[in-house]
One Martini backbone bead per residue (centre of mass of N, CA, C, O) as a GRO file, in nm:
protein
  443
    1MET     BB    1   1.032   0.685   9.332
    2SER     BB    2   0.853   0.997   9.313
    3ASP     BB    3   0.678   1.278   9.257
    4GLU     BB    4   0.774   1.194   8.965
    5GLN     BB    5   0.631   0.973   8.772
    6ALA     BB    6   0.644   0.712   8.595
    7GLN     BB    7   0.486   0.568   8.369
    8ALA     BB    8   0.276   0.337   8.308
    9GLY     BB    9   0.214   0.027   8.214
   10THR     BB   10   0.086  -0.243   8.108
   11ALA     BB   11  -0.207  -0.374   8.117
   12GLU     BB   12  -0.332  -0.635   8.267
   13GLY     BB   13  -0.507  -0.844   8.034
   14GLN     BB   14  -0.428  -0.664   7.781
   15GLY     BB   15  -0.412  -0.570   7.471
   16PRO     BB   16  -0.291  -0.411   7.221
   17VAL     BB   17  -0.281  -0.155   7.011
   18ARG     BB   18  -0.393  -0.160   6.676
   19VAL     BB   19  -0.205  -0.090   6.370
   20THR     BB   20  -0.103   0.037   6.093
   21GLU     BB   21   0.167   0.115   5.900
   22SER     BB   22   0.075   0.403   5.835
   23ILE     BB   23   0.044   0.501   6.128
   24ALA     BB   24   0.333   0.433   6.218
   25GLU     BB   25   0.468   0.636   6.023
   26GLN     BB   26   0.342   0.890   6.143
   27LEU     BB   27   0.462   0.856   6.424
   28GLU     BB   28   0.758   0.855   6.342
   29ALA     BB   29   0.763   1.135   6.210
   30LYS     BB   30   0.682   1.290   6.465
   31ARG     BB   31   0.916   1.208   6.641
   32GLU     BB   32   1.145   1.322   6.466
   33ASP     BB   33   1.052   1.615   6.484
   34LEU     BB   34   1.069   1.639   6.795
   35PHE     BB   35   1.367   1.559   6.829
   36GLU     BB   36   1.473   1.798   6.666
   37GLU     BB   37   1.340   2.038   6.816
   38PHE     BB   38   1.447   1.917   7.124
   39GLU     BB   39   1.712   1.758   7.122
   40ILE     BB   40   1.661   1.439   7.110
   41ARG     BB   41   1.833   1.149   7.193
   42ASP     BB   42   1.800   0.834   7.062
   43GLU     BB   43   2.061   0.735   6.963
   44PHE     BB   44   2.348   0.561   7.030
   45PRO     BB   45   2.660   0.566   7.039
   46SER     BB   46   2.890   0.324   6.982
   47ASP     BB   47   3.082   0.376   7.230
   48VAL     BB   48   2.856   0.346   7.440
   49LEU     BB   49   2.767   0.056   7.370
   50VAL     BB   50   3.039  -0.081   7.410
   51GLU     BB   51   3.074  -0.005   7.707
   52ALA     BB   52   2.815  -0.134   7.811
   53ARG     BB   53   2.881  -0.427   7.733
   54LYS     BB   54   3.144  -0.452   7.899
   55ARG     BB   55   2.992  -0.401   8.184
   56THR     BB   56   2.841  -0.699   8.148
   57GLU     BB   57   3.092  -0.841   8.217
   58ASP     BB   58   3.171  -1.035   8.472
   59VAL     BB   59   2.955  -0.994   8.702
   60TYR     BB   60   3.010  -1.205   8.933
   61ASP     BB   61   3.306  -1.136   8.983
   62GLU     BB   62   3.258  -0.840   9.060
   63ILE     BB   63   3.073  -0.886   9.300
   64GLU     BB   64   3.267  -1.062   9.464
   65ALA     BB   65   3.490  -0.833   9.482
   66GLU     BB   66   3.284  -0.628   9.647
   67ILE     BB   67   3.182  -0.749   9.920
   68ASP     BB   68   3.406  -0.652  10.131
   69ASP     BB   69   3.309  -0.328  10.063
   70ARG     BB   70   3.022  -0.426  10.163
   71ARG     BB   71   2.698  -0.476  10.242
   72ASP     BB   72   2.553  -0.784  10.327
   73LEU     BB   73   2.197  -0.840  10.204
   74ARG     BB   74   2.114  -1.134  10.095
   75GLU     BB   75   1.930  -1.227  10.359
   76LEU     BB   76   1.735  -1.009  10.294
   77THR     BB   77   1.420  -0.939  10.250
   78THR     BB   78   1.342  -0.884   9.897
   79TRP     BB   79   1.165  -0.649   9.669
   80THR     BB   80   0.979  -0.579   9.376
   81THR     BB   81   0.780  -0.299   9.219
   82ASP     BB   82   0.610  -0.302   8.899
   83PRO     BB   83   0.526  -0.287   8.607
   84ALA     BB   84   0.449  -0.534   8.384
   85ASP     BB   85   0.657  -0.397   8.144
   86ALA     BB   86   0.910  -0.386   8.287
   87GLN     BB   87   1.276  -0.391   8.227
   88ASP     BB   88   1.352  -0.241   8.495
   89PHE     BB   89   1.487  -0.277   8.847
   90ASP     BB   90   1.590  -0.004   9.060
   91ASP     BB   91   1.394  -0.092   9.307
   92ALA     BB   92   1.392  -0.191   9.660
   93ILE     BB   93   1.251  -0.368   9.950
   94SER     BB   94   1.258  -0.356  10.314
   95ILE     BB   95   1.127  -0.499  10.636
   96ASP     BB   96   1.089  -0.398  10.985
   97GLU     BB   97   1.032  -0.459  11.348
   98ASP     BB   98   0.940  -0.309  11.659
   99ASP     BB   99   0.798  -0.155  11.926
  100GLU     BB  100   0.931   0.146  11.818
  101HIS     BB  101   1.008   0.043  11.515
  102TYR     BB  102   1.098   0.097  11.190
  103THR     BB  103   1.263  -0.081  10.918
  104LEU     BB  104   1.383   0.075  10.617
  105TRP     BB  105   1.468  -0.048  10.295
  106VAL     BB  106   1.628   0.117  10.016
  107HIS     BB  107   1.711  -0.018   9.703
  108ILE     BB  108   1.957   0.091   9.467
  109ALA     BB  109   2.092   0.085   9.190
  110ASP     BB  110   2.447   0.093   9.116
  111VAL     BB  111   2.512   0.295   8.866
  112SER     BB  112   2.785   0.449   8.953
  113HIS     BB  113   2.967   0.195   8.914
  114TYR     BB  114   2.926   0.212   8.582
  115VAL     BB  115   2.852   0.532   8.593
  116HIS     BB  116   3.116   0.767   8.541
  117PRO     BB  117   3.347   0.976   8.547
  118GLY     BB  118   3.499   0.920   8.217
  119SER     BB  119   3.265   0.801   8.082
  120GLU     BB  120   3.061   0.762   7.813
  121MET     BB  121   2.788   0.738   7.965
  122TRP     BB  122   2.811   0.996   8.126
  123ALA     BB  123   2.831   1.196   7.892
  124GLU     BB  124   2.555   1.114   7.772
  125ALA     BB  125   2.381   1.178   8.023
  126LEU     BB  126   2.446   1.487   8.021
  127GLU     BB  127   2.283   1.527   7.750
  128ARG     BB  128   2.000   1.397   7.833
  129CYS     BB  129   1.910   1.375   8.171
  130ASN     BB  130   1.668   1.183   8.058
  131THR     BB  131   1.388   1.008   8.030
  132VAL     BB  132   1.160   0.958   7.757
  133TYR     BB  133   0.796   0.940   7.758
  134LEU     BB  134   0.615   0.777   7.523
  135PRO     BB  135   0.376   0.630   7.370
  136ALA     BB  136   0.534   0.332   7.304
  137TYR     BB  137   0.802   0.525   7.366
  138THR     BB  138   1.157   0.518   7.450
  139VAL     BB  139   1.406   0.747   7.578
  140HIS     BB  140   1.706   0.682   7.696
  141MET     BB  141   1.969   0.756   7.912
  142LEU     BB  142   2.046   0.453   7.914
  143PRO     BB  143   2.150   0.169   7.813
  144PRO     BB  144   1.967  -0.119   7.817
  145VAL     BB  145   2.207  -0.325   7.835
  146LEU     BB  146   2.249  -0.214   8.132
  147ALA     BB  147   1.974  -0.146   8.278
  148GLU     BB  148   1.859  -0.462   8.218
  149THR     BB  149   2.091  -0.591   8.400
  150VAL     BB  150   2.311  -0.489   8.626
  151CYS     BB  151   2.075  -0.248   8.694
  152SER     BB  152   1.889  -0.496   8.776
  153LEU     BB  153   1.672  -0.626   9.038
  154VAL     BB  154   1.662  -0.924   8.996
  155PRO     BB  155   1.565  -1.224   9.065
  156ASN     BB  156   1.797  -1.446   9.194
  157GLU     BB  157   2.021  -1.207   9.211
  158ASP     BB  158   2.307  -1.053   9.238
  159ARG     BB  159   2.349  -0.702   9.349
  160LEU     BB  160   2.433  -0.378   9.317
  161ALA     BB  161   2.394  -0.126   9.578
  162HIS     BB  162   2.206   0.154   9.719
  163THR     BB  163   2.143   0.207  10.061
  164VAL     BB  164   1.851   0.304  10.256
  165GLU     BB  165   1.855   0.320  10.608
  166MET     BB  166   1.555   0.334  10.819
  167THR     BB  167   1.474   0.462  11.133
  168ILE     BB  168   1.130   0.460  11.252
  169ASP     BB  169   0.905   0.609  11.433
  170ARG     BB  170   0.593   0.496  11.524
  171GLU     BB  171   0.467   0.772  11.617
  172THR     BB  172   0.611   1.012  11.429
  173LEU     BB  173   0.782   0.912  11.163
  174SER     BB  174   1.064   0.968  11.230
  175PHE     BB  175   1.397   0.989  11.231
  176GLU     BB  176   1.644   0.807  11.408
  177GLU     BB  177   1.795   0.676  11.149
  178VAL     BB  178   2.057   0.713  10.893
  179ASP     BB  179   2.179   0.489  10.630
  180ILE     BB  180   2.434   0.511  10.371
  181TYR     BB  181   2.512   0.239  10.139
  182LYS     BB  182   2.689  -0.008  10.013
  183SER     BB  183   2.568  -0.310   9.838
  184VAL     BB  184   2.437  -0.650   9.854
  185VAL     BB  185   2.170  -0.800   9.673
  186HIS     BB  186   1.861  -1.024   9.691
  187SER     BB  187   1.596  -1.087   9.517
  188ASP     BB  188   1.297  -1.273   9.571
  189GLU     BB  189   1.095  -1.072   9.402
  190ARG     BB  190   0.884  -0.994   9.119
  191MET     BB  191   0.638  -0.743   9.122
  192THR     BB  192   0.347  -0.638   9.047
  193TYR     BB  193   0.098  -0.437   9.131
  194THR     BB  194  -0.121  -0.655   9.127
  195GLU     BB  195   0.032  -0.865   9.295
  196ALA     BB  196   0.066  -0.687   9.547
  197GLU     BB  197  -0.232  -0.644   9.596
  198ASN     BB  198  -0.305  -0.945   9.629
  199ARG     BB  199  -0.107  -1.018   9.862
  200LEU     BB  200  -0.261  -0.852  10.082
  201ASP     BB  201  -0.520  -1.072  10.050
  202GLU     BB  202  -0.301  -1.334  10.111
  203PRO     BB  203  -0.268  -1.525  10.346
  204GLY     BB  204   0.035  -1.727  10.340
  205THR     BB  205   0.191  -1.585  10.137
  206PRO     BB  206   0.443  -1.468   9.993
  207LEU     BB  207   0.503  -1.154  10.146
  208HIS     BB  208   0.253  -1.070  10.305
  209GLU     BB  209   0.369  -0.954  10.572
  210GLU     BB  210   0.554  -0.744  10.439
  211CYS     BB  211   0.336  -0.592  10.283
  212ALA     BB  212   0.162  -0.520  10.530
  213LEU     BB  213   0.380  -0.361  10.685
  214VAL     BB  214   0.451  -0.148  10.464
  215PHE     BB  215   0.162  -0.039  10.443
  216GLU     BB  216   0.131   0.058  10.727
  217LEU     BB  217   0.350   0.273  10.691
  218ALA     BB  218   0.260   0.415  10.425
  219GLU     BB  219  -0.019   0.512  10.522
  220GLN     BB  220   0.093   0.696  10.745
  221LEU     BB  221   0.267   0.874  10.564
  222HIS     BB  222   0.037   0.973  10.387
  223GLN     BB  223  -0.138   1.104  10.608
  224GLN     BB  224   0.078   1.295  10.714
  225ARG     BB  225   0.122   1.457  10.460
  226LYS     BB  226  -0.165   1.568  10.437
  227GLU     BB  227  -0.172   1.705  10.719
  228ASP     BB  228   0.089   1.889  10.641
  229GLY     BB  229   0.026   1.974  10.313
  230SER     BB  230   0.034   1.766  10.096
  231LEU     BB  231  -0.010   1.719   9.768
  232VAL     BB  232  -0.294   1.509   9.639
  233LEU     BB  233  -0.398   1.434   9.311
  234ASN     BB  234  -0.431   1.109   9.387
  235PRO     BB  235  -0.673   0.964   9.593
  236SER     BB  236  -0.694   0.652   9.440
  237ARG     BB  237  -0.456   0.510   9.519
  238ASP     BB  238  -0.323   0.223   9.562
  239ARG     BB  239  -0.144   0.027   9.773
  240ALA     BB  240   0.105  -0.035   9.595
  241HIS     BB  241   0.165   0.262   9.516
  242THR     BB  242   0.190   0.369   9.802
  243ILE     BB  243   0.437   0.214   9.884
  244VAL     BB  244   0.634   0.319   9.671
  245GLU     BB  245   0.600   0.624   9.705
  246GLU     BB  246   0.664   0.650  10.015
  247CYS     BB  247   0.942   0.511  10.014
  248MET     BB  248   1.077   0.705   9.810
  249LEU     BB  249   1.028   0.969   9.957
  250LYS     BB  250   1.177   0.892  10.218
  251ALA     BB  251   1.453   0.843  10.085
  252ASN     BB  252   1.495   1.116   9.950
  253LYS     BB  253   1.475   1.277  10.213
  254ALA     BB  254   1.707   1.144  10.366
  255VAL     BB  255   1.938   1.215  10.172
  256THR     BB  256   1.903   1.531  10.155
  257HIS     BB  257   1.934   1.578  10.458
  258GLU     BB  258   2.219   1.466  10.476
  259LEU     BB  259   2.351   1.659  10.274
  260MET     BB  260   2.270   1.925  10.421
  261TRP     BB  261   2.291   1.863  10.744
  262GLY     BB  262   2.532   1.652  10.759
  263ARG     BB  263   2.734   1.802  10.522
  264GLY     BB  264   2.682   2.072  10.357
  265VAL     BB  265   2.608   2.014  10.050
  266GLU     BB  266   2.593   2.010   9.736
  267ALA     BB  267   2.318   1.945   9.504
  268MET     BB  268   2.035   1.795   9.344
  269TYR     BB  269   1.781   1.977   9.403
  270ARG     BB  270   1.426   2.000   9.462
  271VAL     BB  271   1.242   2.283   9.346
  272HIS     BB  272   0.915   2.426   9.453
  273PRO     BB  273   0.733   2.671   9.386
  274GLN     BB  274   0.488   2.894   9.470
  275PRO     BB  275   0.215   3.029   9.433
  276THR     BB  276   0.037   3.286   9.434
  277PRO     BB  277  -0.232   3.397   9.596
  278ASP     BB  278  -0.389   3.462   9.333
  279GLN     BB  279  -0.352   3.186   9.200
  280TRP     BB  280  -0.489   3.019   9.418
  281ASN     BB  281  -0.761   3.165   9.410
  282GLU     BB  282  -0.824   3.094   9.119
  283ALA     BB  283  -0.828   2.785   9.158
  284LEU     BB  284  -1.042   2.770   9.389
  285ARG     BB  285  -1.273   2.903   9.235
  286GLU     BB  286  -1.285   2.696   9.007
  287ILE     BB  287  -1.347   2.456   9.192
  288GLN     BB  288  -1.601   2.570   9.344
  289ASP     BB  289  -1.771   2.594   9.058
  290LEU     BB  290  -1.807   2.308   9.050
  291GLU     BB  291  -2.004   2.053   9.016
  292GLY     BB  292  -2.024   1.900   9.334
  293VAL     BB  293  -1.818   2.111   9.466
  294SER     BB  294  -1.644   2.144   9.786
  295ILE     BB  295  -1.488   2.349  10.036
  296PRO     BB  296  -1.385   2.328  10.332
  297GLY     BB  297  -1.346   2.575  10.562
  298SER     BB  298  -1.099   2.440  10.726
  299SER     BB  299  -0.898   2.446  10.445
  300TRP     BB  300  -0.835   2.747  10.338
  301ASP     BB  301  -0.552   2.818  10.469
  302ASP     BB  302  -0.463   2.566  10.280
  303PRO     BB  303  -0.464   2.498   9.953
  304ARG     BB  304  -0.374   2.201   9.960
  305LYS     BB  305  -0.600   2.104  10.154
  306ALA     BB  306  -0.833   2.200   9.978
  307VAL     BB  307  -0.775   2.016   9.739
  308ASN     BB  308  -0.782   1.747   9.885
  309ALA     BB  309  -1.077   1.775   9.979
  310ALA     BB  310  -1.206   1.805   9.699
  311LEU     BB  311  -1.109   1.533   9.583
  312GLU     BB  312  -1.248   1.348   9.804
  313GLU     BB  313  -1.556   1.482   9.760
  314SER     BB  314  -1.577   1.451   9.466
  315PRO     BB  315  -1.668   1.371   9.176
  316GLY     BB  316  -1.508   1.184   8.942
  317ARG     BB  317  -1.564   1.384   8.693
  318GLN     BB  318  -1.382   1.627   8.847
  319LEU     BB  319  -1.086   1.550   8.876
  320ASN     BB  320  -0.945   1.673   8.621
  321LYS     BB  321  -1.036   1.968   8.673
  322ILE     BB  322  -0.886   2.006   8.936
  323GLN     BB  323  -0.604   1.941   8.836
  324ARG     BB  324  -0.593   2.163   8.616
  325ALA     BB  325  -0.629   2.408   8.805
  326VAL     BB  326  -0.362   2.360   8.951
  327LEU     BB  327  -0.150   2.327   8.717
  328LYS     BB  328  -0.198   2.614   8.592
  329VAL     BB  329  -0.055   2.762   8.867
  330MET     BB  330   0.192   2.582   8.872
  331PRO     BB  331   0.502   2.576   8.906
  332ARG     BB  332   0.800   2.469   8.817
  333ALA     BB  333   1.014   2.245   8.878
  334LYS     BB  334   1.363   2.242   8.997
  335TYR     BB  335   1.707   2.243   8.974
  336MET     BB  336   1.933   2.281   9.258
  337ASN     BB  337   2.220   2.347   9.467
  338ASP     BB  338   1.985   2.462   9.648
  339PRO     BB  339   1.698   2.418   9.876
  340PHE     BB  340   1.574   2.682   9.853
  341GLY     BB  341   1.216   2.667   9.933
  342GLY     BB  342   1.160   2.394   9.854
  343HIS     BB  343   0.862   2.178   9.838
  344HIS     BB  344   0.548   2.268   9.796
  345ALA     BB  345   0.369   2.020   9.722
  346LEU     BB  346   0.508   1.839   9.957
  347ASN     BB  347   0.609   2.005  10.205
  348PHE     BB  348   0.930   2.033  10.180
  349ASP     BB  349   1.227   2.175  10.279
  350ILE     BB  350   1.375   1.913  10.160
  351TYR     BB  351   1.464   1.799   9.822
  352GLY     BB  352   1.532   1.494   9.627
  353HIS     BB  353   1.698   1.272   9.404
  354PHE     BB  354   1.771   0.886   9.418
  355THR     BB  355   1.568   0.633   9.297
  356SER     BB  356   1.643   0.707   8.957
  357PRO     BB  357   1.938   0.657   8.789
  358ILE     BB  358   1.837   0.550   8.505
  359ARG     BB  359   1.630   0.825   8.438
  360ARG     BB  360   1.814   1.037   8.619
  361LEU     BB  361   2.063   1.260   8.668
  362SER     BB  362   2.020   1.355   8.958
  363ASP     BB  363   2.050   1.075   9.091
  364LEU     BB  364   2.330   1.002   8.984
  365ILE     BB  365   2.477   1.245   9.113
  366ASN     BB  366   2.387   1.189   9.407
  367HIS     BB  367   2.533   0.922   9.429
  368TRP     BB  368   2.816   1.038   9.390
  369ILE     BB  369   2.814   1.237   9.628
  370VAL     BB  370   2.762   1.036   9.855
  371HIS     BB  371   3.015   0.853   9.801
  372GLN     BB  372   3.248   1.091   9.739
  373ASN     BB  373   3.202   1.385   9.833
  374ASP     BB  374   3.161   1.504   9.528
  375VAL     BB  375   3.135   1.802   9.339
  376PRO     BB  376   3.059   1.924   9.060
  377GLU     BB  377   3.171   2.210   8.909
  378ASN     BB  378   2.895   2.213   8.706
  379LEU     BB  379   2.624   2.199   8.874
  380ILE     BB  380   2.452   2.441   8.785
  381GLU     BB  381   2.446   2.363   8.487
  382LEU     BB  382   2.311   2.085   8.534
  383CYS     BB  383   2.052   2.188   8.661
  384ASP     BB  384   1.956   2.358   8.421
  385LYS     BB  385   1.959   2.133   8.208
  386ALA     BB  386   1.768   1.931   8.346
  387SER     BB  387   1.527   2.122   8.351
  388ASP     BB  388   1.510   2.171   8.042
  389LYS     BB  389   1.491   1.869   7.949
  390GLN     BB  390   1.233   1.806   8.097
  391LYS     BB  391   1.058   2.012   7.953
  392ASP     BB  392   1.104   1.902   7.667
  393GLY     BB  393   0.995   1.616   7.716
  394GLU     BB  394   0.707   1.705   7.807
  395THR     BB  395   0.638   1.858   7.548
  396ALA     BB  396   0.670   1.622   7.353
  397GLU     BB  397   0.455   1.447   7.484
  398ARG     BB  398   0.217   1.641   7.447
  399LEU     BB  399   0.239   1.662   7.131
  400TYR     BB  400   0.211   1.359   7.073
  401LYS     BB  401  -0.069   1.325   7.199
  402GLN     BB  402  -0.208   1.535   7.023
  403PHE     BB  403  -0.158   1.384   6.757
  404MET     BB  404  -0.311   1.130   6.830
  405ASN     BB  405  -0.586   1.269   6.855
  406GLU     BB  406  -0.594   1.371   6.555
  407ILE     BB  407  -0.581   1.041   6.466
  408HIS     BB  408  -0.763   0.879   6.676
  409LEU     BB  409  -0.584   0.828   6.930
  410ASP     BB  410  -0.525   0.675   7.251
  411PRO     BB  411  -0.282   0.746   7.470
  412HIS     BB  412  -0.379   0.595   7.723
  413ALA     BB  413  -0.412   0.315   7.596
  414ILE     BB  414  -0.117   0.295   7.497
  415ASN     BB  415   0.022   0.326   7.766
  416ASN     BB  416  -0.124   0.064   7.892
  417ARG     BB  417  -0.100  -0.151   7.618
  418GLY     BB  418   0.030  -0.061   7.373
  419LEU     BB  419   0.181  -0.145   7.045
  420GLU     BB  420   0.059  -0.282   6.725
  421VAL     BB  421   0.186  -0.378   6.411
  422LEU     BB  422   0.013  -0.434   6.106
  423SER     BB  423   0.006  -0.594   5.831
  424GLU     BB  424  -0.166  -0.660   5.551
  425ALA     BB  425  -0.157  -0.967   5.586
  426GLU     BB  426  -0.262  -0.971   5.881
  427ILE     BB  427  -0.529  -0.824   5.824
  428ALA     BB  428  -0.645  -1.031   5.612
  429GLU     BB  429  -0.678  -1.264   5.848
  430LEU     BB  430  -0.905  -1.114   5.960
  431ASP     BB  431  -1.189  -1.048   6.073
  432GLU     BB  432  -1.418  -0.803   6.058
  433GLU     BB  433  -1.417  -0.725   6.360
  434GLU     BB  434  -1.105  -0.703   6.390
  435ARG     BB  435  -1.053  -0.492   6.167
  436GLU     BB  436  -1.220  -0.258   6.306
  437ARG     BB  437  -0.992  -0.247   6.549
  438VAL     BB  438  -0.796  -0.132   6.339
  439HIS     BB  439  -0.608   0.136   6.308
  440GLY     BB  440  -0.649   0.256   5.962
  441VAL     BB  441  -0.860   0.106   5.828
  442ASP     BB  442  -0.972   0.262   5.549
  443ALA     BB  443  -0.849   0.568   5.595
   0.00000   0.00000   0.00000
């Protein structure tokens, strides 16, 4: 993950939201209208699917043939942490320490080994640019038959990966050394966020010490970011999410610093312009006027720190209002071939995406650039298109959620719990209380 997180999966321990076939048909019709309006490609062409299936054949023979040309990390303790209903696991972490350093490994599925220039899947990814997440419906950038098999770091299986190995100073949390290389990894466990959270509280359980150590690092990275002026719009994020977010941010930052300062090459950098002073003042005044909210005087010099302080001190009921006030004045981030301007919200001078090549074209292309040291000739065009397609996907998501609200469905509940469509026969078998909980009955 990175600064723009993929939406969360099904809440553990809760059943899906149940609807009638009639409601499901309305949702399908709305999706089709939005896909047509924003030119979102839902179905994959047959030649793309055929190629994807072929690339999943002879997996173990191919990995064995690759081992001599890669770093063999299969003995390194490694695990993934994802939502409960995740179908692909594209990033994993490992951690170690000595008296002066942490060593953090972020392993990313080596998607570019299977999807590369000249392949049908690459051409299709250039058209899609990203995965689009609607409540209970996903439009994938890459065929799931590939993304959920050879490009998924499933437990107890060897997998090809692209590893970012970072030696981090314990005092300053700065990079002492960064090494980016192709690897073979073997995940020891697939954990959900809830399981990772529980593991931190259970000494003596598998991976407890590793989880505790990586949280120790992640919490320091998180606090340092806030002190440096990184905007943190969700102050109540739990420990498991903090681990994943901070590790992915650190890896993304390491890669793009290597590309810019180590190699001086163009790449798909993530640039986030800052609001004008007047826009920031407008947002801060709106926040200051909220009931029960105050901004400490010491934080006014940096609007991002002022927002962080307001979020931490405000009543929970005002959280969404503060977030909306900020997002209303915040320019859109975009992809550019040059990192000029940096990432304002994160307060990073250089930033880009590397850790989600299954769902973002930017990451996939940056994997290719890192490995081949070869920049696509049409990179500027790809940056512009990826920015536009991301905007289209987010607009479609917003309009789809708006439609759900209009038909009295809760998009947030569906995002967290999923959707189940019941036929008339299935509804007839329910008792009266259960029937009343099915959306669309007698509507």
